[in-house]
C-alpha positions as a Markdown table, in Angstrom:
| # | Residue | x | y | z |
|---|---|---|---|---|
| 1 | Met | 32.6 | -32.4 | -138.4 |
| 2 | Arg | 35.1 | -33.0 | -141.1 |
| 3 | Tyr | 36.6 | -36.1 | -142.6 |
| 4 | Leu | 39.7 | -37.2 | -140.8 |
| 5 | Ile | 42.8 | -38.6 | -142.4 |
| 6 | Ser | 43.7 | -41.8 | -140.7 |
| 7 | Gly | 46.4 | -43.8 | -142.5 |
| 8 | Phe | 47.7 | -45.7 | -139.5 |
| 9 | Ala | 46.4 | -47.8 | -136.7 |
| 10 | Leu | 43.9 | -46.0 | -134.4 |
| 11 | Ser | 44.6 | -45.5 | -130.7 |
| 12 | Phe | 41.1 | -46.5 | -130.1 |
| 13 | Phe | 42.0 | -50.0 | -131.2 |
| 14 | Ala | 45.0 | -50.1 | -128.9 |
| 15 | Val | 42.9 | -50.2 | -125.7 |
| 16 | Thr | 40.2 | -52.7 | -126.7 |
| 17 | Ser | 40.2 | -56.1 | -128.2 |
| 18 | Leu | 38.2 | -56.8 | -131.3 |
| 19 | Val | 35.3 | -59.2 | -130.8 |
| 20 | Phe | 34.4 | -61.1 | -134.0 |
| 21 | Ser | 31.2 | -62.9 | -134.8 |
| 22 | Ser | 33.2 | -66.0 | -135.9 |
| 23 | Ala | 30.1 | -68.0 | -136.7 |
| 24 | Ala | 29.7 | -65.8 | -139.8 |
| 25 | Phe | 33.1 | -66.8 | -141.2 |
| 26 | Ala | 34.1 | -69.7 | -143.3 |
| 27 | Gln | 36.3 | -71.5 | -140.9 |
| 28 | Ser | 39.4 | -71.6 | -143.2 |
| 29 | Glu | 43.0 | -71.1 | -142.1 |
| 30 | Val | 43.3 | -67.9 | -144.1 |
| 31 | Ala | 40.2 | -66.4 | -142.5 |
| 32 | Lys | 41.5 | -67.2 | -139.0 |
| 33 | Met | 44.8 | -65.6 | -139.8 |
| 34 | Gly | 43.1 | -62.6 | -141.3 |
| 35 | Arg | 41.2 | -62.1 | -138.0 |
| 36 | Ala | 44.4 | -62.6 | -136.0 |
| 37 | Leu | 45.9 | -59.5 | -137.7 |
| 38 | Phe | 43.6 | -57.4 | -135.5 |
| 39 | Asn | 44.3 | -59.1 | -132.2 |
| 40 | Gln | 44.9 | -56.3 | -129.7 |
| 41 | Thr | 46.0 | -58.3 | -126.7 |
| 42 | Asp | 48.7 | -60.6 | -128.0 |
| 43 | Thr | 51.3 | -59.2 | -130.4 |
| 44 | Ala | 52.7 | -62.7 | -130.9 |
| 45 | Val | 49.4 | -63.7 | -132.5 |
| 46 | Val | 49.7 | -60.7 | -134.9 |
| 47 | Asp | 53.3 | -61.5 | -135.7 |
| 48 | Glu | 52.3 | -65.1 | -136.5 |
| 49 | Ala | 49.6 | -64.0 | -138.9 |
| 50 | Leu | 51.9 | -61.6 | -140.6 |
| 51 | Glu | 54.5 | -64.4 | -141.1 |
| 52 | Tyr | 51.7 | -66.6 | -142.5 |
| 53 | Phe | 50.7 | -64.1 | -145.1 |
| 54 | Lys | 54.3 | -63.3 | -146.0 |
| 55 | Asn | 55.0 | -67.0 | -146.7 |
| 56 | Arg | 51.7 | -67.7 | -148.4 |
| 57 | Lys | 52.2 | -64.9 | -151.0 |
| 58 | Asn | 48.7 | -64.9 | -152.4 |
| 59 | Leu | 47.1 | -61.8 | -153.8 |
| 60 | Asp | 43.8 | -62.7 | -152.1 |
| 61 | Ser | 45.4 | -61.3 | -148.9 |
| 62 | Val | 46.0 | -57.8 | -150.2 |
| 63 | Gly | 42.6 | -56.6 | -149.0 |
| 64 | Val | 43.0 | -57.7 | -145.4 |
| 65 | Leu | 46.7 | -56.5 | -145.3 |
| 66 | Thr | 45.7 | -53.1 | -146.6 |
| 67 | Leu | 43.0 | -52.9 | -144.0 |
| 68 | Ala | 45.5 | -54.0 | -141.3 |
| 69 | Met | 47.8 | -51.1 | -142.3 |
| 70 | Arg | 45.2 | -48.8 | -141.0 |
| 71 | Phe | 43.8 | -50.7 | -138.0 |
| 72 | Ser | 46.2 | -53.4 | -136.9 |
| 73 | Pro | 48.3 | -52.8 | -133.8 |
| 74 | Asn | 51.4 | -54.0 | -135.7 |
| 75 | Ser | 50.7 | -51.9 | -138.8 |
| 76 | Pro | 54.4 | -50.8 | -139.4 |
| 77 | Ser | 55.2 | -54.4 | -140.4 |
| 78 | Val | 52.3 | -54.8 | -142.8 |
| 79 | Gly | 54.1 | -52.9 | -145.6 |
| 80 | Asp | 56.9 | -55.4 | -145.6 |
| 81 | Val | 54.4 | -58.3 | -146.0 |
| 82 | Leu | 52.6 | -56.5 | -148.8 |
| 83 | Glu | 55.9 | -56.1 | -150.6 |
| 84 | Glu | 56.5 | -59.8 | -150.4 |
| 85 | Val | 53.0 | -60.6 | -151.6 |
| 86 | Thr | 52.9 | -58.2 | -154.5 |
| 87 | Gly | 56.5 | -57.5 | -155.5 |
| 88 | Glu | 55.8 | -53.8 | -155.2 |
| 89 | Asp | 57.8 | -51.4 | -153.0 |
| 90 | Phe | 55.4 | -48.9 | -151.4 |
| 91 | Gly | 56.5 | -49.3 | -147.9 |
| 92 | Gln | 54.0 | -48.0 | -145.3 |
| 93 | Asp | 52.2 | -45.8 | -147.8 |
| 94 | Trp | 48.5 | -46.8 | -147.4 |
| 95 | Asn | 47.4 | -44.5 | -150.2 |
| 96 | Lys | 49.7 | -46.2 | -152.7 |
| 97 | Trp | 48.6 | -49.7 | -151.6 |
| 98 | Met | 44.9 | -48.7 | -152.0 |
| 99 | Leu | 45.6 | -47.4 | -155.5 |
| 100 | Trp | 47.4 | -50.6 | -156.3 |
| 101 | Gln | 44.4 | -52.6 | -155.1 |
| 102 | Glu | 42.1 | -50.4 | -157.2 |
| 103 | Arg | 44.1 | -51.1 | -160.3 |
| 104 | His | 44.4 | -54.9 | -159.8 |
| 105 | Leu | 41.0 | -56.5 | -160.1 |
| 106 | Glu | 42.6 | -59.9 | -159.9 |
| 107 | Ala | 43.4 | -59.3 | -156.2 |
| 108 | Lys | 40.1 | -60.6 | -155.0 |
| 109 | Pro | 39.9 | -61.2 | -151.2 |
| 110 | Phe | 39.6 | -64.6 | -149.7 |
| 111 | Glu | 36.2 | -65.9 | -148.4 |
| 112 | Gly | 35.4 | -64.4 | -145.1 |
| 113 | Phe | 37.1 | -61.1 | -145.7 |
| 114 | Asn | 33.8 | -59.3 | -145.9 |
| 115 | Gln | 32.9 | -60.1 | -142.3 |
| 116 | Ile | 36.4 | -59.2 | -141.1 |
| 117 | His | 36.0 | -55.9 | -142.9 |
| 118 | Ala | 32.6 | -55.4 | -141.2 |
| 119 | Asp | 33.8 | -56.3 | -137.7 |
| 120 | Val | 36.9 | -54.1 | -137.8 |
| 121 | His | 34.7 | -51.1 | -138.7 |
| 122 | Lys | 32.1 | -52.1 | -136.2 |
| 123 | Arg | 34.6 | -51.3 | -133.5 |
| 124 | Val | 34.8 | -47.7 | -134.7 |
| 125 | Asp | 31.0 | -47.4 | -134.6 |
| 126 | Gly | 28.5 | -50.1 | -133.8 |
| 127 | Asn | 26.1 | -48.6 | -136.2 |
| 128 | Phe | 28.3 | -49.6 | -139.1 |
| 129 | Gln | 26.9 | -53.1 | -138.8 |
| 130 | Leu | 23.8 | -51.7 | -140.5 |
| 131 | Phe | 25.8 | -51.3 | -143.7 |
| 132 | Leu | 28.5 | -54.0 | -143.8 |
| 133 | Gly | 28.6 | -57.7 | -143.2 |
| 134 | Gly | 29.4 | -61.1 | -144.7 |
| 135 | Asp | 25.7 | -61.6 | -145.7 |
| 136 | His | 25.3 | -58.2 | -147.3 |
| 137 | Asn | 24.8 | -57.7 | -151.1 |
| 138 | Tyr | 27.6 | -55.7 | -152.7 |
| 139 | Asp | 27.9 | -54.1 | -156.2 |
| 140 | Ile | 31.3 | -52.7 | -155.5 |
| 141 | Arg | 34.6 | -54.1 | -154.2 |
| 142 | Val | 34.3 | -54.4 | -150.4 |
| 143 | Glu | 38.1 | -53.9 | -150.0 |
| 144 | Glu | 37.7 | -50.4 | -151.4 |
| 145 | Ile | 35.0 | -49.3 | -149.0 |
| 146 | Thr | 37.0 | -47.0 | -146.8 |
| 147 | Trp | 36.3 | -45.3 | -143.5 |
| 148 | Gly | 36.1 | -41.6 | -143.9 |
| 149 | Gly | 37.0 | -40.7 | -140.4 |
| 150 | Val | 33.5 | -40.0 | -139.0 |
| 151 | Val | 30.8 | -42.1 | -137.5 |
| 152 | Lys | 27.4 | -42.7 | -139.0 |
| 153 | Asp | 25.7 | -39.3 | -139.3 |
| 154 | Gly | 28.9 | -37.7 | -138.0 |
| 155 | Ile | 28.3 | -35.3 | -140.8 |
| 156 | Pro | 24.6 | -34.6 | -140.1 |
| 157 | Ala | 22.1 | -34.2 | -142.9 |
| 158 | Leu | 19.6 | -31.3 | -142.8 |
| 159 | Thr | 16.1 | -32.7 | -143.1 |
| 160 | Asn | 13.3 | -30.3 | -143.8 |
| 161 | Pro | 15.5 | -27.3 | -142.7 |
| 162 | Lys | 14.0 | -24.1 | -141.5 |
| 163 | Leu | 13.4 | -21.6 | -144.3 |
| 164 | Leu | 13.6 | -17.8 | -144.5 |
| 165 | Thr | 12.5 | -15.3 | -147.0 |
| 166 | Arg | 15.3 | -13.5 | -148.8 |
| 167 | Glu | 14.6 | -10.4 | -146.8 |
| 168 | Gln | 15.0 | -12.3 | -143.6 |
| 169 | Ala | 18.3 | -13.9 | -144.6 |
| 170 | Thr | 20.5 | -11.1 | -143.3 |
| 171 | Tyr | 23.4 | -13.5 | -142.8 |
| 172 | Met | 23.8 | -14.0 | -146.5 |
| 173 | Glu | 26.4 | -12.0 | -148.5 |
| 174 | Pro | 25.8 | -11.2 | -152.2 |
| 175 | Glu | 28.8 | -13.3 | -153.3 |
| 176 | Asn | 28.0 | -16.4 | -151.3 |
| 177 | Leu | 27.5 | -19.4 | -153.5 |
| 178 | Val | 24.3 | -21.3 | -153.2 |
| 179 | Phe | 22.8 | -24.5 | -154.6 |
| 180 | Gly | 19.7 | -23.2 | -156.5 |
| 181 | Val | 16.6 | -25.4 | -156.9 |
| 182 | Asn | 13.3 | -24.4 | -158.5 |
| 183 | Ile | 10.6 | -27.1 | -158.9 |
| 184 | Asn | 7.1 | -26.2 | -159.9 |
| 185 | Gly | 7.8 | -22.6 | -159.1 |
| 186 | Asp | 9.0 | -23.3 | -155.6 |
| 187 | Ala | 12.5 | -21.6 | -155.5 |
| 188 | Arg | 15.0 | -22.5 | -152.8 |
| 189 | Ala | 18.6 | -21.6 | -152.0 |
| 190 | Tyr | 20.9 | -23.8 | -150.0 |
| 191 | Pro | 24.1 | -21.9 | -149.3 |
| 192 | Leu | 27.4 | -23.8 | -149.7 |
| 193 | Arg | 28.7 | -22.2 | -146.5 |
| 194 | Ile | 26.1 | -24.3 | -144.6 |
| 195 | Leu | 26.0 | -27.4 | -146.8 |
| 196 | Asp | 29.8 | -27.7 | -146.6 |
| 197 | Trp | 29.2 | -28.8 | -143.0 |
| 198 | His | 26.2 | -31.1 | -143.6 |
| 199 | Glu | 26.7 | -32.4 | -147.2 |
| 200 | Met | 23.1 | -33.5 | -147.5 |
| 201 | Phe | 19.6 | -32.0 | -147.3 |
| 202 | Asn | 16.3 | -33.8 | -147.4 |
| 203 | Asp | 13.4 | -31.6 | -148.4 |
| 204 | Val | 10.2 | -31.4 | -150.4 |
| 205 | Val | 10.4 | -28.7 | -153.1 |
| 206 | Gly | 7.4 | -27.9 | -155.2 |
| 207 | Gly | 5.7 | -31.0 | -153.9 |
| 208 | Val | 8.6 | -33.3 | -155.0 |
| 209 | Pro | 10.7 | -35.0 | -152.3 |
| 210 | Val | 14.4 | -34.5 | -153.1 |
| 211 | Ser | 17.8 | -34.8 | -151.5 |
| 212 | Leu | 20.9 | -32.9 | -152.4 |
| 213 | Ala | 23.8 | -35.4 | -152.1 |
| 214 | Tyr | 26.8 | -33.2 | -151.7 |
| 215 | Cys | 30.3 | -34.8 | -151.6 |
| 216 | Thr | 32.8 | -32.2 | -150.5 |
| 217 | Leu | 35.6 | -34.5 | -151.3 |
| 218 | Cys | 34.6 | -34.7 | -155.0 |
| 219 | Gly | 33.1 | -31.2 | -155.3 |
| 220 | Ser | 29.8 | -32.4 | -156.5 |
| 221 | Gly | 26.3 | -31.5 | -155.3 |
| 222 | Ile | 23.7 | -33.7 | -157.1 |
| 223 | Leu | 19.9 | -33.3 | -156.7 |
| 224 | Tyr | 18.0 | -36.5 | -156.6 |
| 225 | Glu | 14.3 | -37.4 | -156.4 |
| 226 | Thr | 13.9 | -39.7 | -153.4 |
| 227 | Gln | 10.5 | -41.3 | -154.2 |
| 228 | Leu | 11.2 | -44.7 | -155.7 |
| 229 | Glu | 8.5 | -46.5 | -157.6 |
| 230 | Gly | 6.8 | -49.1 | -155.5 |
| 231 | Tyr | 8.0 | -47.8 | -152.2 |
| 232 | Pro | 5.4 | -46.5 | -149.6 |
| 233 | His | 7.3 | -43.3 | -148.8 |
| 234 | His | 10.2 | -41.3 | -150.1 |
| 235 | Leu | 13.7 | -42.0 | -148.9 |
| 236 | Thr | 15.7 | -39.9 | -146.4 |
| 237 | Leu | 19.4 | -39.9 | -147.1 |
| 238 | Gly | 22.3 | -39.5 | -144.8 |
| 239 | Ser | 26.1 | -39.7 | -144.6 |
| 240 | Ser | 27.3 | -43.3 | -143.7 |
| 241 | Gly | 30.8 | -42.4 | -142.7 |
| 242 | Phe | 32.2 | -44.5 | -145.6 |
| 243 | Leu | 33.9 | -43.6 | -148.9 |
| 244 | Tyr | 34.6 | -45.4 | -152.1 |
| 245 | Arg | 37.4 | -44.0 | -154.2 |
| 246 | Ser | 37.2 | -40.7 | -152.3 |
| 247 | Asn | 33.5 | -40.4 | -152.9 |
| 248 | Lys | 30.8 | -40.3 | -150.3 |
| 249 | Leu | 28.7 | -43.4 | -149.7 |
| 250 | Met | 25.4 | -42.2 | -148.5 |
| 251 | Tyr | 22.7 | -44.4 | -147.0 |
| 252 | Asp | 18.9 | -44.4 | -146.8 |
| 253 | Thr | 17.1 | -44.6 | -143.5 |
| 254 | Tyr | 14.5 | -47.0 | -144.9 |
| 255 | Thr | 16.6 | -50.0 | -146.0 |
| 256 | His | 20.1 | -48.9 | -144.7 |
| 257 | Ser | 21.5 | -49.6 | -148.1 |
| 258 | Leu | 24.7 | -47.7 | -149.1 |
| 259 | Trp | 24.4 | -45.6 | -152.2 |
| 260 | Asn | 27.1 | -44.1 | -154.5 |
| 261 | Gln | 26.7 | -40.4 | -154.2 |
| 262 | Phe | 27.9 | -39.7 | -157.7 |
| 263 | Thr | 25.9 | -42.3 | -159.6 |
| 264 | Gly | 22.7 | -42.4 | -157.5 |
| 265 | Lys | 22.9 | -46.2 | -157.4 |
| 266 | Pro | 22.7 | -48.5 | -154.4 |
| 267 | Val | 26.0 | -50.4 | -153.9 |
| 268 | Ala | 25.6 | -52.4 | -150.7 |
| 269 | Gly | 22.7 | -53.8 | -148.7 |
| 270 | Pro | 19.2 | -54.8 | -149.5 |
| 271 | Leu | 18.8 | -52.6 | -152.6 |
| 272 | Ala | 22.2 | -53.5 | -154.2 |
| 273 | Gly | 21.7 | -55.4 | -157.4 |
| 274 | Thr | 18.0 | -54.5 | -157.7 |
| 275 | Gly | 18.5 | -52.1 | -160.6 |
| 276 | Val | 17.0 | -49.1 | -158.8 |
| 277 | Glu | 18.5 | -45.7 | -159.5 |
| 278 | Leu | 17.7 | -42.2 | -158.2 |
| 279 | Lys | 16.4 | -39.7 | -160.7 |
| 280 | Val | 18.6 | -36.6 | -161.2 |
| 281 | Arg | 16.9 | -33.2 | -161.0 |
| 282 | Pro | 18.4 | -29.9 | -162.2 |
| 283 | Val | 20.4 | -27.9 | -159.7 |
| 284 | Val | 22.7 | -24.9 | -160.2 |
| 285 | Ile | 25.5 | -23.3 | -158.3 |
| 286 | Thr | 25.4 | -19.5 | -158.5 |
| 287 | Thr | 25.8 | -16.5 | -156.3 |
| 288 | Trp | 23.1 | -15.4 | -153.8 |
| 289 | Glu | 22.9 | -12.1 | -155.6 |
| 290 | Lys | 22.2 | -13.6 | -159.0 |
| 291 | Trp | 19.9 | -16.3 | -157.6 |
| 292 | Gln | 17.6 | -13.9 | -155.8 |
| 293 | Glu | 17.5 | -11.5 | -158.8 |
| 294 | Glu | 16.4 | -14.3 | -161.0 |
| 295 | Asn | 14.1 | -15.9 | -158.4 |
| 296 | Pro | 12.7 | -13.1 | -156.3 |
| 297 | Ser | 10.3 | -15.3 | -154.5 |
| 298 | Thr | 13.0 | -17.7 | -153.3 |
| 299 | Lys | 13.4 | -19.0 | -149.8 |
| 300 | Val | 16.7 | -19.8 | -148.2 |
| 301 | Ile | 17.6 | -22.1 | -145.4 |
| 302 | Ser | 18.2 | -20.5 | -142.0 |
| 303 | Ile | 21.6 | -20.4 | -140.4 |
| 304 | Asp | 19.8 | -21.7 | -137.3 |
| 305 | Thr | 20.2 | -25.4 | -138.2 |
| 306 | Gly | 20.2 | -26.8 | -134.7 |
| 307 | Tyr | 23.9 | -27.6 | -134.9 |
| 308 | Gln | 26.9 | -25.7 | -133.6 |
| 309 | Arg | 29.1 | -25.0 | -136.6 |
| 310 | Asp | 31.1 | -22.1 | -137.9 |
| 311 | Tyr | 29.1 | -21.2 | -141.0 |
| 312 | Gly | 31.5 | -18.5 | -142.1 |
| 313 | Thr | 32.3 | -18.3 | -145.8 |
| 314 | Gly | 35.0 | -20.7 | -146.8 |
| 315 | Val | 35.6 | -22.1 | -143.3 |
| 316 | Ala | 35.0 | -25.8 | -143.9 |
| 317 | Tyr | 37.5 | -27.7 | -146.2 |
| 318 | Ala | 39.3 | -24.5 | -147.2 |
| 319 | Gln | 42.7 | -26.2 | -147.0 |
| 320 | Tyr | 41.5 | -29.2 | -149.0 |
| 321 | Trp | 40.0 | -27.1 | -151.8 |
| 322 | Ala | 43.2 | -25.0 | -152.0 |
| 323 | Ser | 45.3 | -28.1 | -152.6 |
| 324 | Asp | 45.7 | -30.2 | -155.8 |
| 325 | Asp | 45.8 | -33.3 | -153.7 |
| 326 | Leu | 43.0 | -35.7 | -152.8 |
| 327 | Met | 42.4 | -36.6 | -149.2 |
| 328 | Phe | 41.7 | -40.2 | -149.9 |
| 329 | Pro | 43.0 | -42.5 | -152.7 |
| 330 | Ala | 41.3 | -42.7 | -156.1 |
| 331 | Ala | 43.0 | -43.6 | -159.3 |
| 332 | Val | 42.6 | -40.8 | -161.9 |
| 333 | Asp | 44.0 | -39.9 | -165.4 |
| 334 | Thr | 45.6 | -36.5 | -165.0 |
| 335 | Ser | 47.2 | -36.3 | -168.4 |
| 336 | Val | 44.8 | -33.6 | -169.6 |
| 337 | His | 42.9 | -32.4 | -166.5 |
| 338 | Lys | 44.0 | -32.1 | -162.9 |
| 339 | Ala | 42.2 | -34.3 | -160.4 |
| 340 | Lys | 40.3 | -31.4 | -158.9 |
| 341 | Asp | 39.5 | -29.4 | -162.0 |
| 342 | Tyr | 35.8 | -28.7 | -162.0 |
| 343 | Val | 33.6 | -30.1 | -164.8 |
| 344 | Phe | 29.9 | -29.8 | -165.5 |
| 345 | Ser | 28.4 | -33.2 | -166.4 |
| 346 | Leu | 25.3 | -34.7 | -167.8 |
| 347 | Arg | 24.6 | -38.4 | -167.5 |
| 348 | Glu | 21.1 | -39.5 | -168.2 |
| 349 | Gly | 20.2 | -42.2 | -170.8 |
| 350 | Glu | 22.5 | -42.0 | -173.7 |
| 351 | Val | 23.8 | -38.6 | -172.6 |
| 352 | Lys | 27.0 | -39.0 | -170.7 |
| 353 | Lys | 29.3 | -36.0 | -171.2 |
| 354 | Ala | 31.5 | -33.6 | -169.2 |
| 355 | Trp | 32.5 | -30.0 | -170.0 |
| 356 | Pro | 35.5 | -28.5 | -168.1 |
| 357 | Ile | 34.2 | -25.4 | -166.2 |
| 358 | Lys | 37.1 | -23.4 | -167.6 |
| 359 | Phe | 35.3 | -23.4 | -171.0 |
| 360 | Phe | 32.9 | -21.0 | -169.5 |
| 361 | Lys | 35.4 | -18.3 | -168.5 |
| 362 | Gly | 34.0 | -14.9 | -168.7 |
| 363 | Gly | 30.5 | -16.2 | -169.4 |
| 364 | Lys | 29.8 | -18.4 | -172.4 |
| 365 | Val | 27.0 | -19.9 | -174.5 |
| 366 | Ile | 28.2 | -23.2 | -175.9 |
| 367 | Asn | 26.3 | -25.2 | -178.6 |
| 368 | Asp | 27.2 | -28.8 | -178.5 |
| 369 | Glu | 25.8 | -32.4 | -178.6 |
| 370 | Ala | 26.0 | -35.5 | -176.5 |
| 371 | Gly | 25.1 | -38.7 | -178.4 |
| 372 | Ser | 22.2 | -37.7 | -180.6 |
| 373 | Gln | 21.1 | -35.0 | -178.2 |
| 374 | Lys | 21.5 | -31.4 | -179.5 |
| 375 | Leu | 22.0 | -29.0 | -176.6 |
| 376 | Val | 23.1 | -25.6 | -175.4 |
| 377 | Leu | 25.0 | -24.8 | -172.3 |
| 378 | Ile | 25.1 | -21.4 | -170.6 |
| 379 | Gly | 27.7 | -20.8 | -167.9 |
| 380 | Asp | 30.1 | -18.7 | -166.0 |
| 381 | Glu | 33.4 | -20.2 | -164.6 |
| 382 | Glu | 33.7 | -17.6 | -161.8 |
| 383 | Ser | 30.5 | -18.7 | -160.0 |
| 384 | Arg | 30.7 | -22.3 | -161.2 |
| 385 | Thr | 27.3 | -21.7 | -162.9 |
| 386 | Val | 26.2 | -23.9 | -165.8 |
| 387 | Arg | 22.8 | -24.7 | -167.1 |
| 388 | Ala | 22.1 | -27.1 | -170.0 |
| 389 | Phe | 19.0 | -27.2 | -172.2 |
| 390 | Asn | 17.8 | -29.2 | -175.1 |
| 391 | Ser | 18.5 | -27.0 | -178.1 |
| 392 | Asn | 16.4 | -28.8 | -180.7 |
| 393 | Gly | 19.2 | -28.0 | -183.2 |
| 394 | Ile | 18.9 | -24.3 | -182.8 |
| 395 | Val | 22.2 | -22.4 | -182.6 |
| 396 | Phe | 22.2 | -19.9 | -179.8 |
| 397 | Ser | 24.4 | -16.9 | -179.0 |
| 398 | Lys | 25.0 | -14.6 | -176.1 |
| 399 | Thr | 23.2 | -11.3 | -175.7 |
| 400 | Asp | 23.8 | -8.3 | -173.5 |
| 401 | Asn | 21.1 | -9.4 | -171.2 |
| 402 | Thr | 22.4 | -12.0 | -168.7 |
| 403 | Val | 19.1 | -13.8 | -168.5 |
| 404 | Lys | 18.4 | -14.1 | -172.2 |
| 405 | Ile | 20.1 | -15.7 | -175.2 |
| 406 | Ser | 19.4 | -15.4 | -178.9 |
| 407 | Gly | 18.5 | -18.2 | -181.3 |
| 408 | Asp | 16.4 | -18.8 | -184.4 |
| 409 | Gly | 15.8 | -15.0 | -184.7 |
| 410 | Lys | 14.2 | -14.8 | -181.2 |
| 411 | Asn | 15.3 | -13.9 | -177.7 |
| 412 | Trp | 14.9 | -16.7 | -175.2 |
| 413 | Gln | 14.4 | -16.3 | -171.4 |
| 414 | Ile | 16.7 | -18.5 | -169.3 |
| 415 | Thr | 14.6 | -20.0 | -166.5 |
| 416 | Glu | 15.2 | -22.9 | -164.1 |
| 417 | Asp | 12.8 | -25.1 | -166.1 |
| 418 | Ala | 13.4 | -24.2 | -169.7 |
| 419 | Leu | 14.4 | -21.7 | -172.3 |
| 420 | Val | 11.3 | -19.7 | -173.2 |
| 421 | Ala | 11.0 | -17.9 | -176.5 |
| 422 | Glu | 9.0 | -14.7 | -177.1 |
| 423 | Asp | 6.3 | -16.8 | -178.7 |
| 424 | Gly | 6.0 | -19.2 | -175.8 |
| 425 | Thr | 8.0 | -22.0 | -177.3 |
| 426 | Lys | 10.0 | -23.9 | -174.6 |
| 427 | Leu | 13.1 | -26.0 | -174.7 |
| 428 | Ala | 13.5 | -28.2 | -171.6 |
| 429 | Arg | 16.3 | -28.0 | -169.0 |
| 430 | Leu | 18.6 | -31.0 | -168.7 |
| 431 | Ala | 19.7 | -32.3 | -165.3 |
| 432 | Gly | 23.4 | -31.7 | -164.7 |
| 433 | His | 25.8 | -30.9 | -161.9 |
| 434 | Ile | 29.3 | -29.7 | -161.1 |
| 435 | Gly | 32.0 | -32.0 | -159.8 |
| 436 | Phe | 35.7 | -32.6 | -159.7 |
| 437 | Trp | 37.3 | -34.3 | -162.7 |
| 438 | Phe | 38.5 | -37.3 | -160.7 |
| 439 | Ala | 35.0 | -38.3 | -159.8 |
| 440 | Trp | 33.7 | -38.1 | -163.3 |
| 441 | Glu | 36.7 | -39.9 | -164.8 |
| 442 | Asn | 36.4 | -42.6 | -162.2 |
| 443 | Tyr | 32.8 | -43.4 | -162.7 |
| 444 | Tyr | 32.0 | -42.4 | -166.3 |
| 445 | Gly | 35.4 | -42.0 | -167.9 |
| 446 | Lys | 35.1 | -45.3 | -169.8 |
| 447 | Glu | 31.6 | -44.8 | -171.2 |
| 448 | Gly | 31.3 | -41.0 | -171.3 |
| 449 | Glu | 32.6 | -38.2 | -173.5 |
| 450 | Val | 34.7 | -35.2 | -172.5 |
| 451 | Ala | 34.1 | -32.0 | -174.5 |
| 452 | Ser | 37.0 | -30.2 | -176.2 |
| 453 | Leu | 37.2 | -26.7 | -177.6 |
| 454 | Asn | 37.7 | -26.6 | -181.3 |
């Protein structure tokens, strides 16, 4: 199931009346009028609420009005009210109003909005009450939490998926892209043609519980360890159905907290504000042919997932990836890079840096640094393959052998764990991942670096 674009009121809301848990609200006039915007049985009530907000002209109503543009039965009139409140002229363009809201931190919603937001979405899927509510903790702006068009687990995660040997995986083509993971000698391949439909896997690789959090909208697959210190068992992650700035909000089945897919931090629910963060593990995108050559003992997930999907190459999201446009609103600086240009990023400790994937055209070895960390990156633009290693200040260069590089007078084997010299010296792999520019720029643009070619 794919994300659905829904910029207008939903027909689902046209046949049923919203039922609000009013006891959770501060009983203010503005909160009552905010709730009235979503009345499905009496258009006069909706019109009265719109007139109220139009005359009130307070920026604290932008959140509820933007929500009403999607879900109110009288949504065509909401743009006129927003224009009166803000002085902007975006008409009925929900995307533009969401972007305006993102850029205007001063437009904080009135007290009671969080519960209105939760109750509106609860009508889409009753399970959404697990994630949202007036009494929930939030580390992000609630008004920017956006429904992605699917219900909870509407994009179903693969948990402990069935594995095949490479010889058994007759469905795979050499050029198919895979997420390659190797932990403690346990090599696994997770084909993108399957993960495009599921976006998450939960597995135990080399004895380590991990989850690949894959946001198709922002082009990033990030491998996280899911065992948190002090918790009795590891987390299982799934797709909540919500987005934040065109990025997946995943959830854990243990606490039902929402997590930012790109940062690995909880942003809503019991874990928000606790300071916990998922540890990033190395993962690589490469072709099935190259992965199995370099990892001959690899296993690969079966196409028999238990779900009915067309797992053909390039079937899911082909139109989205072929376009320069985003499906959901997210503010992004496109003065140098396009929103959906691929970048490889590292963001652990003091290291926060991104390298445009085009730097690796034709296969490149790049010596660089991030903060005080000296490192070397080895990549190929065509297959979106980049691996980064601590270089210890050694300057490396490409060789004729695709699995070896040269440095300090020695040849070094490229493995999933480290660069390994002929004398046994090892330089550790650094945990990085591929993603679209807009996601990096949105979450790390202010504190991170972006590499440039001299």
